[in-house]
Each structure stands twice: as structure tokens, then as C-alpha cells.
C-alpha distance (Angstrom), angle and dihedral (degrees) to the residues before:
residue distance angle dihedral
M1 . . .
P2 3.82 . .
L3 3.81 109.2 .
N4 3.76 95.3 -139.7
A5 3.79 115.7 132.4
K6 3.76 92.1 -159.7
T7 3.76 92.7 64.6
Q8 3.83 96.2 37.4
T9 3.80 107.3 112.3
G10 3.79 100.4 -166.0
S11 3.79 114.4 -154.5
R12 3.77 95.1 -3.5
N13 3.86 113.9 132.7
T14 3.79 105.9 -92.1
N15 3.78 88.5 -144.1
F16 3.79 85.3 72.8
P17 3.87 107.2 45.8
P18 3.80 114.7 177.9
L19 3.72 113.2 -80.6
E20 3.78 115.4 -122.0
S21 3.77 118.3 -109.6
G22 3.76 109.9 -97.8
S23 3.83 143.4 80.8
Y24 3.78 123.7 -51.0
P25 3.75 133.6 -171.7
A26 3.74 107.8 -117.8
R27 3.84 145.6 153.1
V28 3.87 131.3 -136.1
L29 3.76 104.4 -102.1
N30 3.77 108.0 169.1
V31 3.80 136.2 25.4
I32 3.83 110.5 -169.9
D33 3.85 124.7 -177.7
C34 3.80 107.0 -139.1
G35 3.73 97.8 -177.3
L36 3.88 125.7 -144.1
Q37 3.77 109.5 -15.6
P38 3.80 132.8 -179.0
Q39 3.82 114.0 -108.7
R40 3.73 129.7 -138.2
P41 3.87 117.2 -106.7
Y42 3.76 115.1 -95.7
Q43 3.81 116.9 -137.6
G44 3.81 88.0 -18.2
Q45 3.80 94.3 -51.9
P46 3.85 121.6 114.4
K47 3.77 118.3 -114.5
N48 3.82 127.1 -148.0
P49 3.82 117.8 -108.8
A50 3.74 115.5 -90.9
H51 3.80 136.6 -160.6
E52 3.77 108.8 -106.6
V53 3.79 137.5 -158.7
L54 3.75 127.9 -158.7
I55 3.81 117.0 -144.8
T56 3.88 121.8 -167.3
Y57 3.80 120.5 -163.9
E58 3.81 123.7 -159.5
L59 3.78 112.8 -141.8
S60 3.79 113.2 -136.0
D61 3.83 100.6 -152.5
E62 3.80 105.1 28.2
F63 3.80 120.9 79.7
V64 3.82 143.2 -176.2
L65 3.83 110.0 -94.7
D66 3.78 123.4 -124.6
E67 3.83 124.4 -133.9
D68 3.83 89.8 -81.0
G69 3.77 92.6 51.2
A70 3.81 95.2 -106.8
P71 3.82 119.1 138.3
Q72 3.88 115.3 -104.9
E73 3.79 101.7 -142.7
D74 3.85 91.3 -163.0
K75 3.81 88.4 62.1
P76 3.76 111.8 58.0
R77 3.79 119.6 -171.2
Q78 3.78 117.4 -105.0
V79 3.78 131.4 -154.0
S80 3.86 124.6 -164.1
E81 3.75 134.2 -165.0
S82 3.82 131.6 178.8
F83 3.76 128.7 -154.8
P84 3.78 141.6 163.6
F85 3.85 111.3 -77.0
Y86 3.75 113.1 -132.6
S87 3.80 139.6 168.6
L88 3.77 115.4 -83.2
A89 3.79 84.8 -114.9
S90 3.78 87.3 75.0
E91 3.83 93.8 82.4
R92 3.82 96.8 -178.7
A93 3.81 95.8 49.0
K94 3.76 117.6 112.4
S95 3.76 89.7 -128.8
T96 3.79 90.9 58.1
I97 3.79 94.2 44.3
R98 3.83 90.8 50.3
Y99 3.84 91.6 45.9
N100 3.80 94.4 49.1
V101 3.84 90.6 54.9
L102 3.83 91.8 47.7
D103 3.73 94.5 45.1
P104 3.83 108.3 20.3
T105 3.86 94.7 164.7
G106 3.80 94.6 46.6
A107 3.83 89.6 -120.1
V108 3.80 95.0 154.4
D109 3.75 95.3 41.7
G110 3.83 98.1 -124.8
D111 3.78 95.9 -48.0
W112 3.83 107.3 140.4
V113 3.84 91.7 -171.8
K114 3.78 88.2 66.2
L115 3.78 90.2 55.9
V116 3.81 93.4 70.2
G117 3.80 108.8 119.8
T118 3.87 93.3 22.2
P119 3.90 110.5 148.1
I120 3.75 115.2 -127.3
M121 3.75 143.4 161.7
L122 3.87 106.5 -114.6
T123 3.77 120.0 -156.4
I124 3.74 114.5 -147.8
V125 3.81 124.4 -163.9
Q126 3.80 122.7 -168.4
S127 3.78 114.7 -126.8
P128 3.82 126.1 -177.2
D129 3.76 117.7 -135.0
K130 3.78 110.3 -99.8
K131 3.80 92.5 -136.0
N132 3.79 95.3 41.5
P133 3.84 112.6 25.4
T134 3.75 92.0 -173.0
R135 3.81 90.1 67.5
I136 3.75 113.3 80.5
Y137 3.77 128.3 -154.7
E138 3.77 134.5 -173.5
N139 3.82 118.2 -122.0
V140 3.77 122.5 -164.5
G141 3.79 100.5 -117.3
G142 3.79 95.4 -176.6
L143 3.79 148.6 -56.8
S144 3.73 131.0 -102.6
P145 3.88 133.1 -175.5
M146 3.77 119.2 -93.4
R147 3.74 120.3 -127.5
K148 3.86 113.2 -106.3
K149 3.82 92.1 -122.5
D150 3.80 89.6 53.3
V151 3.79 92.1 49.2
S152 3.77 91.1 54.9
S153 3.80 90.4 58.0
L154 3.77 96.9 41.3
P155 3.85 115.4 117.4
T156 3.77 118.2 -113.2
M157 3.75 117.9 -96.5
V158 3.83 112.6 -86.8
G159 3.83 104.1 -168.6
E160 3.74 123.6 76.2
S161 3.74 107.3 -106.3
K162 3.76 118.6 -126.5
V163 3.84 129.7 -157.2
F164 3.79 119.0 -175.7
D165 3.77 123.7 -174.1
L166 3.82 119.6 -174.3
D167 3.84 89.9 -152.4
E168 3.70 89.8 62.1
P169 3.81 106.8 17.4
D170 3.81 116.5 -159.7
M171 3.81 106.6 -150.1
D172 3.73 93.7 -159.7
I173 3.80 88.7 58.3
F174 3.84 92.1 42.9
N175 3.79 92.3 52.1
S176 3.80 90.8 50.5
L177 3.83 94.2 55.1
F178 3.75 120.0 102.0
P179 3.80 111.7 -95.8
W180 3.86 92.1 -109.6
M181 3.76 88.5 55.4
Q182 3.82 91.6 50.3
K183 3.82 89.4 50.0
K184 3.81 89.5 54.2
E185 3.84 89.4 51.6
V186 3.85 96.2 49.4
S187 3.83 92.6 42.4
N188 3.84 94.3 55.2
L189 3.76 109.5 122.0
E190 3.80 93.5 -115.2
F191 3.76 97.5 49.9
E192 3.84 94.4 106.6
G193 3.78 108.0 91.3
S194 3.82 92.5 6.1
K195 3.81 128.3 136.4
L196 3.81 88.3 -111.7
Q197 3.79 92.3 55.6
S198 3.77 89.6 49.1
L199 3.72 93.8 50.1
L200 3.78 94.1 47.3
S201 3.82 88.9 51.4
D202 3.87 91.7 48.0
H203 3.77 98.8 45.3
E204 3.78 110.9 77.5
T205 3.80 87.9 -170.9
A206 3.80 92.8 58.3
D207 3.77 96.7 100.5
V208 3.80 100.1 166.8
T209 3.88 115.8 -169.1
I210 3.79 103.2 -160.0
V211 3.75 118.2 -164.0
D212 3.77 135.6 177.6
E213 3.84 115.8 -83.0
P214 3.85 112.0 -98.1
D215 3.83 88.5 -120.5
D216 3.75 139.1 2.9
S217 3.82 91.4 -108.9
L218 3.78 122.1 66.6
E219 3.74 88.9 -165.4
K220 3.79 89.1 71.6
L221 3.76 100.2 61.5
S222 3.76 124.5 119.2
Y223 3.76 131.4 153.7
């Protein structure tokens, strides 16, 4: 075992070792509407709340490891990032930059839902936790187009894609989300009086176990 404290991940699940920095073939797996979310201050100045979206990518050649450390090819690794969701007119917004890479010709007319399954090269950058530098996370550094000849040889997507829209919440999808995702949904600033609140109140089977997020940045989540 390399005795390097910078790469030691502490109590992190060894089935999910940190991914190396670099480019990975991937597909868009999930598009999750997170609603109106508070934003971190920028350079000490408060920022207005913003509507956010959570995007999950399924990696095509990285897999969860079994107890013996062997890759399980039926369990691809996933990486998620969240960001404010703006109109395409906001050219410098991360949501616009991401969208323009995924749909450079505007074929789906701004509809993120139709981007599910889109092949992409995903750039991952390792980032140590600010509170615990020995714990390593993977940030999505950026996206780039995949060559057509590489797309043709890309494996089909394994995971079941999920699309969640707070305007028309699907409770089957909601109940299938990780608890930290559910927490983000019900803590959005427009939850009170929303359709989701009403459905959660009406459905006796909706037993939501809400836990704290694994980290304070949803751009650092991989599994």
C-alpha cells in the first residue's frame, strides 16, 4: 500500500476508491430538478438563491469493486454535480457551458431531459476535502465531445436513468433517490405549499429517511 497521506482516503468505502484525474467516457444518466437553493457567498458577498439542477453521469469504463477488489461490470461508477440552472441566454453560466457541449447544434432546443443518454468525455479533477485533506473527492472539471468513432464502440448505459421535475413530481422517482438527494428536494426554498409537499403528505407509503449530505459540496459526489 502506498504510504502517501495525500492519497489516503480514511474511512471511505473501499469499493469506491478515488478516481484518477483525467478524462473518462460517460453518458448522462440522471437529470434532477433541485428547486430554489441558497447559494454560497462569493468573495464574502451574499448571493441570491438560484434554481439548481443535479446531473449524474455514468462512467463507461470504471466500476464498483467487489469484496476482492475486482470490478463489477454491472455496476458502473457514477459522478454527480449540481449547479444553478439558467437560461441559455446566460452564456457564461455553467449550465449553459455544459449544455452547449452536450448539444452543440441545439438539436433538442434546450430540453435537458432529452440529453439523458448523451455520450460525453467527462473530465474529473481530484480535490481534497477542506476540513479533512486526507479525504479525496472527485470534481467534474468539465465536459468535452466524444469522437463519433468512439461513440459507436461505447457500451450501452447500465443504470436506470431518472428524471425528476418539481413541477410534476414523480413519487416513484423521488422514493428511489438517495436520502441526501431527497433532503435537497425537501429543503428547497419553495417546498412549502409545493406539489411535492402535498404528495408527501398524501402518500402514507412515502416514508422518507432524510440524512445529512455526505459533504457540503454536491459537485464532489461519486459512487
